[in-house]
MDAnalysis code that builds the backbone (N, CA, C; Angstrom):
import MDAnalysis as mda
import numpy as np

u = mda.Universe.empty(201, n_residues=67, atom_resindex=np.repeat(np.arange(67), 3), trajectory=True)
u.add_TopologyAttr("name", ["N", "CA", "C"] * 67)
u.add_TopologyAttr("resid", np.arange(1, 68))
u.add_TopologyAttr("resname", ["UNK", "UNK", "UNK", "UNK", "UNK", "UNK", "UNK", "UNK", "UNK", "UNK", "UNK", "UNK", "UNK", "UNK", "UNK", "UNK", "UNK", "UNK", "UNK", "UNK", "UNK", "UNK", "UNK", "UNK", "UNK", "UNK", "UNK", "UNK", "UNK", "UNK", "UNK", "UNK", "UNK", "UNK", "UNK", "UNK", "UNK", "UNK", "UNK", "UNK", "UNK", "UNK", "UNK", "UNK", "UNK", "UNK", "UNK", "UNK", "UNK", "UNK", "UNK", "UNK", "UNK", "UNK", "UNK", "UNK", "UNK", "UNK", "UNK", "UNK", "UNK", "UNK", "UNK", "UNK", "UNK", "UNK", "UNK"])
u.atoms.positions = np.array([
    [3.521, -41.752, -1.499],
    [3.038, -43.055, -1.917],
    [4.116, -43.795, -2.692],
    [5.281, -43.846, -2.136],
    [6.386, -44.523, -2.808],
    [6.071, -45.990, -3.067],
    [5.425, -46.664, -2.138],
    [5.064, -48.067, -2.307],
    [4.125, -48.282, -3.477],
    [3.171, -47.375, -3.661],
    [2.219, -47.499, -4.769],
    [2.928, -47.335, -6.100],
    [3.880, -46.409, -6.187],
    [4.639, -46.223, -7.423],
    [5.448, -47.473, -7.743],
    [6.066, -48.065, -6.751],
    [6.848, -49.272, -6.953],
    [5.966, -50.410, -7.435],
    [4.807, -50.555, -6.835],
    [3.878, -51.607, -7.245],
    [3.439, -51.399, -8.687],
    [3.147, -50.170, -9.063],
    [2.728, -49.868, -10.427],
    [3.836, -50.209, -11.408],
    [5.063, -49.858, -11.108],
    [6.180, -50.173, -11.989],
    [6.358, -51.677, -12.126],
    [6.218, -52.397, -11.041],
    [6.363, -53.855, -11.080],
    [5.276, -54.492, -11.930],
    [4.042, -54.069, -11.754],
    [2.932, -54.717, -12.427],
    [2.860, -54.385, -13.913],
    [3.512, -53.307, -14.353],
    [3.459, -52.938, -15.767],
    [4.728, -53.288, -16.525],
    [5.718, -53.853, -15.854],
    [6.951, -54.183, -16.566],
    [6.711, -55.345, -17.524],
    [7.484, -55.390, -18.572],
    [7.326, -56.406, -19.610],
    [7.476, -57.802, -19.023],
    [6.518, -58.674, -19.311],
    [6.583, -60.056, -18.846],
    [6.088, -60.287, -17.431],
    [5.560, -59.242, -16.783],
    [5.085, -59.394, -15.409],
    [4.020, -60.477, -15.345],
    [4.221, -61.430, -14.457],
    [3.242, -62.482, -14.263],
    [3.450, -63.718, -15.129],
    [4.400, -63.711, -16.040],
    [4.638, -64.874, -16.898],
    [5.282, -65.978, -16.083],
    [4.729, -67.186, -16.194],
    [5.287, -68.333, -15.492],
    [5.357, -69.514, -16.445],
    [6.473, -70.227, -16.402],
    [6.667, -71.429, -17.207],
    [6.961, -72.566, -16.239],
    [6.173, -73.621, -16.333],
    [6.388, -74.809, -15.497],
    [7.266, -75.775, -16.277],
    [8.292, -76.319, -15.615],
    [9.258, -77.143, -16.338],
    [9.799, -78.298, -15.496],
    [10.137, -79.375, -16.191],
    [10.808, -80.497, -15.551],
    [12.311, -80.209, -15.513],
    [13.058, -81.089, -14.885],
    [14.524, -80.934, -14.779],
    [15.175, -80.877, -16.157],
    [14.695, -81.675, -17.079],
    [15.291, -81.771, -18.412],
    [15.145, -80.492, -19.236],
    [14.069, -79.752, -19.046],
    [13.774, -78.604, -19.904],
    [13.985, -77.242, -19.232],
    [14.654, -77.207, -18.094],
    [14.857, -75.942, -17.381],
    [15.615, -74.924, -18.235],
    [16.617, -75.371, -18.986],
    [17.393, -74.440, -19.816],
    [16.543, -73.834, -20.927],
    [15.651, -74.617, -21.511],
    [14.770, -74.102, -22.562],
    [13.787, -73.091, -21.970],
    [13.267, -73.376, -20.782],
    [12.336, -72.462, -20.125],
    [12.998, -71.124, -19.823],
    [14.230, -71.160, -19.333],
    [14.957, -69.919, -19.046],
    [15.192, -69.137, -20.338],
    [15.649, -69.816, -21.385],
    [15.884, -69.146, -22.668],
    [14.604, -68.510, -23.207],
    [13.495, -69.243, -23.142],
    [12.221, -68.726, -23.644],
    [11.787, -67.492, -22.858],
    [11.927, -67.555, -21.542],
    [11.542, -66.426, -20.701],
    [12.372, -65.185, -21.032],
    [13.679, -65.355, -21.125],
    [14.570, -64.225, -21.417],
    [14.292, -63.666, -22.819],
    [14.072, -64.542, -23.793],
    [13.765, -64.091, -25.149],
    [12.497, -63.247, -25.186],
    [11.481, -63.658, -24.434],
    [10.192, -62.969, -24.471],
    [10.152, -61.709, -23.609],
    [10.857, -61.702, -22.494],
    [10.743, -60.578, -21.559],
    [11.982, -59.694, -21.499],
    [13.110, -60.201, -21.999],
    [14.394, -59.492, -21.943],
    [14.812, -59.210, -20.501],
    [14.414, -60.096, -19.584],
    [14.769, -59.982, -18.174],
    [15.133, -61.358, -17.629],
    [15.923, -61.363, -16.572],
    [16.265, -62.625, -15.908],
    [15.064, -63.092, -15.095],
    [14.730, -64.380, -15.148],
    [13.585, -64.890, -14.394],
    [13.948, -65.279, -12.970],
    [12.936, -65.368, -12.138],
    [13.070, -66.040, -10.856],
    [12.857, -67.525, -11.139],
    [13.597, -68.369, -10.456],
    [13.451, -69.818, -10.615],
    [13.208, -70.406, -9.233],
    [12.106, -71.147, -9.104],
    [11.762, -71.704, -7.799],
    [11.345, -73.163, -7.954],
    [11.696, -73.992, -6.975],
    [11.223, -75.385, -7.011],
    [9.715, -75.412, -6.770],
    [9.068, -76.394, -7.373],
    [7.624, -76.564, -7.195],
    [7.364, -77.283, -5.885],
    [6.442, -76.786, -5.095],
    [6.073, -77.440, -3.845],
    [5.125, -78.607, -4.075],
    [4.212, -78.428, -5.027],
    [3.314, -79.546, -5.339],
    [3.578, -79.974, -6.776],
    [3.413, -81.223, -7.045],
    [3.738, -81.758, -8.367],
    [2.504, -81.950, -9.239],
    [1.516, -81.082, -9.120],
    [0.298, -81.213, -9.914],
    [0.437, -80.600, -11.304],
    [1.387, -79.711, -11.492],
    [1.570, -79.057, -12.789],
    [2.413, -79.926, -13.708],
    [2.144, -79.812, -14.988],
    [2.879, -80.555, -16.012],
    [3.891, -79.627, -16.674],
    [5.013, -80.179, -17.087],
    [6.032, -79.440, -17.807],
    [5.415, -78.828, -19.064],
    [5.793, -77.604, -19.363],
    [5.291, -76.907, -20.555],
    [5.850, -77.482, -21.846],
    [6.839, -78.373, -21.753],
    [7.526, -78.876, -22.942],
    [7.389, -80.383, -23.150],
    [6.881, -81.089, -22.143],
    [6.720, -82.544, -22.268],
    [5.621, -83.014, -21.327],
    [5.509, -84.307, -21.142],
    [4.442, -84.896, -20.323],
    [4.844, -85.094, -18.854],
    [6.100, -84.826, -18.519],
    [6.576, -85.046, -17.148],
    [5.986, -84.021, -16.193],
    [6.068, -84.330, -14.906],
    [5.636, -83.391, -13.881],
    [6.649, -82.264, -13.756],
    [6.155, -81.051, -13.562],
    [7.043, -79.895, -13.389],
    [7.702, -79.941, -12.024],
    [8.974, -79.602, -11.973],
    [9.694, -79.510, -10.701],
    [10.158, -78.087, -10.422],
    [10.091, -77.209, -11.433],
    [10.459, -75.793, -11.286],
    [9.404, -74.911, -11.937],
    [9.299, -73.703, -11.402],
    [8.527, -72.657, -12.070],
    [9.516, -71.538, -12.398],
    [9.503, -71.122, -13.650],
    [10.387, -70.067, -14.140],
    [9.490, -68.863, -14.429],
    [9.795, -67.736, -13.839],
    [8.968, -66.549, -14.055],
    [9.233, -65.500, -13.029],
    [8.208, -64.666, -12.826],
    [8.351, -63.603, -11.836],
    [7.079, -63.407, -11.085],
])
């Protein structure tokens, strides 16, 4: 059950599931916050829909930082 062990390790790692929505202006702050809290490098992906708001201001989010 190697796949099950891998899934368990992924789901229990520090910061698993944390996501920060951010605009272009605040991407650096989002990355810093994620690394400070999880001690890991985040995945960064463009947002497909613009319904989410930036975690740091009133603008629409264009990136999601997390894993």
